[in-house]
N, C-alpha and C positions, 0 to 999 in steps of 0.2 A: 151583740151582733159582731163586734170586731173580732172577738175570739173565734167565733164560728167561721167567719170569713178567712181568718188566718189558718184554722184547721183544715179548711177546704183546699188550701194550697199544698198540703202535705200529700205525699204518695199514700195510697190506701193502707199499706202495712204500717207506716210510721203513724198515721192517724189512729189506727186501731190500737197501737201501743199506747199512745198518749191518752186516748179515751179510757182504756182499761186501767192504766196506772193512776191517772189523776182524776178521772170522773167516777169510775167505778171503784177506785181505791183498792185495786188489787196489788199484791206484792209482785216482785219480779218473777218469782217462781209460779204464782198463780196465773199471771199473764202468759207466761211461757207455755203452760199447760193449755190454756184456752186457745192460744195461737198455734200450738203444735210446733214450737221451736225451742231453742236453747235459752236459758236465762241470759247468757252472754249476748245473744242476739237482741233480746228485749232491752238490755242495758245500752247497747250500742245504738239501737234505733231510738231509744228515749233520748240519749245524749244529742244525737243529730237533730231530731225533731224539735227538742226544746231549744237548741241553739237557733234553729231557723225561726221558731216562734218568738224567741226573745228579740231577734232582729225585727221581725214584722211588727210585733206588738210594741216594741220600743219606738219604732217609727210612728206607729199610730198614737202612742202616748205623747210623743213629742209634738205631734200635730194638734192633739187636744189639750195639751198642758197638764195631764195628770200622770205622774210617774208610776205609782203603784209598786208593790213588792216584786222582786224577781220571780219569774215564772218557775215553778217547780221547787222553790225553796221555802215558801210560806208554810207548807204542811210539815216538812222535814224538821223545821225548828220547833214546831209546836208539839209533835208527838215523839220525836227522837228517833223515828225509823229512818233507816238508810238501806238502799238496795232494793 
């Protein structure tokens, strides 16, 4: 529920990027095709959105006492994909 509440604070475009990249597990290029934008736009939107979510979820984790892995980094280390 905390993640959904944090996602709801993002602008629609940034929220779409995060959902496509991290929930639907699309690549940058695939997300760009779906959204009709450039891969660079997907990367920049991802970076900004993840930064905001890290702050929001970091605050929520601090309040609940559970740190958890950094958002957006847990999958990259597991499967070695980047970009």
